[in-house]
N, C-alpha and C positions, 0 to 999 in steps of 0.2 A: 033400486036397493041394494044389489049386488056389488054395483059400482060403487057405491060410495061406501060400503063397510071395507071393501080392499083399500079405497083411497086412505080410510081412516088408520087401518092396519100400518099401511106405508107410511104415513105422517107419523104415528107412534114409532115405527123401527128407526125412523130417522132421529128422532127427538131422543132413544136411548142411545142409539151409534155417535151421537153428539155430545150425551151426556158420558158417554163410554170414554170417548177423546178428551171431554174435559177435564176426566178425572184422570187419564194417564197423563194429560199435559200438567196438570198440577201436581201429581205424584211424582214427575220427573221434574217440575220446578222444585217442588220440597224436598227431594230426596235426590235427586241427579246431582251432576257436578255443579260443588258450589261457584261463588261469583270469581272471576280472574282478579288476580292481585298485582300491582305494580310490583311488589317486593314482598317477601314472606314477613307474615306478621308473627308474634310471641304472644302468647296468652297465659296468663298465670291463672288457673283452677282455685280458689282457696278450698283450705280446708271445710268441710263441711255443708258445701254448696248443696242446694239441691237439684233435680235434673232440669226444673225450669230454669231456676237460676244461670245454670252452664248454658242453656239453651241460647238465653237472653244475652249473654254476655259472646257466645259463638255469632250470634247475628250481629251484635252490635261492632265486632271486630270482623267481621266479611266474611267469616269463613263459610257460613251457609247463608242461604234464601231467607229462610224462615225458621225462627225459635218452634212456631208451633209443630213444624213438620218434623224438627230433631227432637221436640218430647215427645212427639207422638212414637216416632221411631224407638225411642227409649223404654217404651211400652209394650215394645214387639216380645214376643217369648223367645227363646228363654232370656229373662231378665238379667242384666247382669249389671254391678257397681260401677261406678264412674269414678276414677282414681284423682286426689286433688295432684296439683303440679303444676310445672310450666312444659308447655307445648309449643311448636314451632309449625305454621301451617304455612303451605307455597302456593295455595290457592288451585281454585279445581277438583277438590277432592269431595268426593261423595258424603251424603249423610252418615250410608253406614260404614264409608272408610274412616271417618274423621269419629264417629262413634266407637269402632273397633280400636282406635289410637287411645281414646281416654280409657275404654274400659281394660285394656293390656296394660296402660301405663307405660307408654312409649314416650318418656319424657325428653325433653329439649335439655341438651347439656353441650357447654365448652368447653374442648380439650384446652388445658393449661398446662403447655411444659415448663417445668422448672428445670434447668440445668445444673447439675453438679458446680459448685461454685458462684451462684447466684447468691446475692445477700440480700437483705429484705427491702433494699431500697430498689434493688432490680426486680423483685418480684414485685412490689408496689406498683412501679411503672408498668410491668406487663399485664396486669389486675386492669389499670385504668386504662392502658389502650386497646382491650379486649371489652372492654365495657361492664366490666364483673364488679368491680368496687373502684372507688376513690382511693388515689394514692394517699392521700393525707389520712384517712380512715383507717388503712391498712397498716401505715407506719404506727398510728397511734395505738392500735389493738396488739402489735409485735412489739411496742415498747415496754411494756410489763412483761417479765416472767413468771406471774404467778401462776399460770395454768403448768408449769414445768417444774416448779419448785419442789415437788415430792421426787423428781429424778435428779434434779441438780438444784441444792440451796445455793450456790454460790452465782447462780446462771445471773446476768446483768440486763439481759432482754432474751426476747425469744430468736435473737441470731445463732445461728446452729442447728437450730430445734425445728425448721421449716423443711422438712425432708425432700430433697430433689427427687421429683416422680412427674408423672402425667397426672392430672386429675381432672375429672367430669364434675363441671362447676355450672349449676342453672343460673341463669340470669336471676338477679332478685335475691341471692342467695346472701344471707346476712355474714356480713366481716367477720363476725366472731367464730360461725360455722366454718368458715374457709379455712383460718386458722387454726380450728380445732382438727380439720381434715390433715391438716401440715404436720402439727404436731403429734397426732395420733397414728401418721405413718412414719415418725420417727420412733414413737414407742414400740412399734410393730419390728422396726428395724434392730431394735436393741434385744428383744425377744429371739430374732432370727439369726443373730450373729453373736460370736462370742465378744465376752464382755472384755473390757481392758486388761492386760497382765495385773497378776498382783501386786500389791503396792501403788497400782495407779488410782487414778480417780476421775469421773467422767469428765468433770469440766476441764483438765488440764488434758485428758484426753482428746475432747471435741474440739478444744481451742487448737492444739497441735494441727489436728487433721484438717482445721481450715486454714492453716499456713501453707501445708502441704498441697492442698486443692488448690489455692490461689498461685501458687509458685510451679507448676508442671502439669501440663496435660498429659504428659507421655507416662504410661503406667508403669514402666521398668524403671521408672526415677522415683517414684513415689515414697520408698522405704528406703532410699538411698537419702532421698533428702530429708527424711524423716531423724534418719540416722546422723545427719551434718547436725541438725538443730539438736538433739540429743546430746550429742561430742560436746556443742557450745554451751548447751546448758550446764553440762559437768563441772566444766572450766571456768565457768563464771562470766561467759564474754555476753555481750547483746546479739541478740540473733541477726541484727542487719536485714532485717525482711522487708522488702519494698512494700509487698501487699499490705503490711499493716501501716505503713506511711501513707499508702493511699485512703486506707479505711480511716485514719485519722482525721486526713484532710476531707473526708467525706462527711463524718459526722461534724466538722467545723462549718460544714456548708461552703468548702473552698476549693475542691477538688476539680479540676480542670479536664481531666482527663489524660493526663502526663504528669510524672513528677518533676519538680525541679529542685535545684540544690537547698534555696529556703525550705522545702517541704520538710528535708531531712532533720532542719534545726528546729521545727515546728514541736511547741510544748505541749504533747498529748502522751496520757498513759498508754496510747494505743503505738507512741512510735517506740519501736524495738533498737533504733539508733542511738536512742537517750536513754532508756531503761531497760535495765535487766531481767532476764526472764520472762516467762511468757505475758502477752497482753493481756487483760483483765477478762477476755473472754473471746469466743468465736468471731472473726471478721467475715465470716461467709458461711455457707452451708455447704458442708462435705458430703460427697457420696459415699458408697459402701468402700470402694477400693481404699480412697485416702483415710477413712476410718481404720483399717485394716493395717494400713502404712504407719499411721501414728499407734495402733496398739502393739505392732510389731516392727518397731524399725530394724533396719539393717544394721549388723555389726562393720563397721567400717572406720578407716584412720582420717576421711575425710573430714575436713573443716572449713571449706569454701566451696561454693559454686559459681557460676555465672554463665548468662545465656551464651549460648553458641550462635546467635543470630539466626538460626534454621528452626526455632521450637523446642530445641532442647538445650542441654546444659552441658558444662565440662566441671569438673569437679577437682579438687587440689588439696592437700596436706600441708603446704607452707602458702607463706605470702607470696615467697616468690613464684611458686606455681600459679598463684591466683592472679598475680600481675601479667605474668605472661598469658593466661586465658583472656586476662581483658584486654589485651593488644590485639587477640585474635579475634575477639568479639568487636573489636572497632574496626578492623579491617574487614569484617565481615559485614558491616555496616556502609564502607565505604570511606573509612577515616573518621567519621562523625561521632 
């Protein structure tokens, strides 16, 4: 009888131990490291999702082993709300780690850098290459200046108002929201900087700044080039600005990456070799430095400038000086 009781207790102890081991194994499977992934996955949690709905979505995406395990963990005190948004998972994360990511709202976003001087076609290409939006959709959304009319009633598109900066953009962000982020940043720039000088207007200021931005990357030259353009405008001369010709060709879908003599004669309101005054609108999106140069051009008697072949420019007061500078430029290119 004594031996039988001992055997019974031993059998019961083994069963309890097995149950504890099974529970631990189940807990490890449900709440421990999730499945290994061949590549990171991006999960979009819609607004209004329930904990159970999120748990199922995470299991289907391969982020967690068990939807039941994740849902159970979400009931563990202190209970925390999970935030809707876009998340990126690399695999092998525990349920507590996944839960904390969603509860803390550590959203996934792509850093999109828009350099000074990018036009809307450049930005469209970058967005598509980063998988954030189709180029066609972005160009369609920026063709209309409606959302910036209150700032510039004369705007012909959103060119010039997509401020150069670094933007954090989550996958699946609507194109309209991406455009609004960029125009909002332009509005902020207007609030943070001095407005155009008295007698100026935002449309002309921004257009001139875009020409300056495209003509030179050299900080010390920006105000001087703005001064040259101002002098030519006062004299009633054409601006003869090559970047406007390139933009005219781009709008006509004929730009090949370099300018040809035929481009200088191409009929377009943006061709400043054929038309007097500023073009109809900006040809790119200028940064803060170009905006400042256009607002306060240098006082100078220069009327011409040409590349020195090394990234900067030579300036001239007369056509004779300009022709001499052109010869130096050709020499710097080896006579081509």
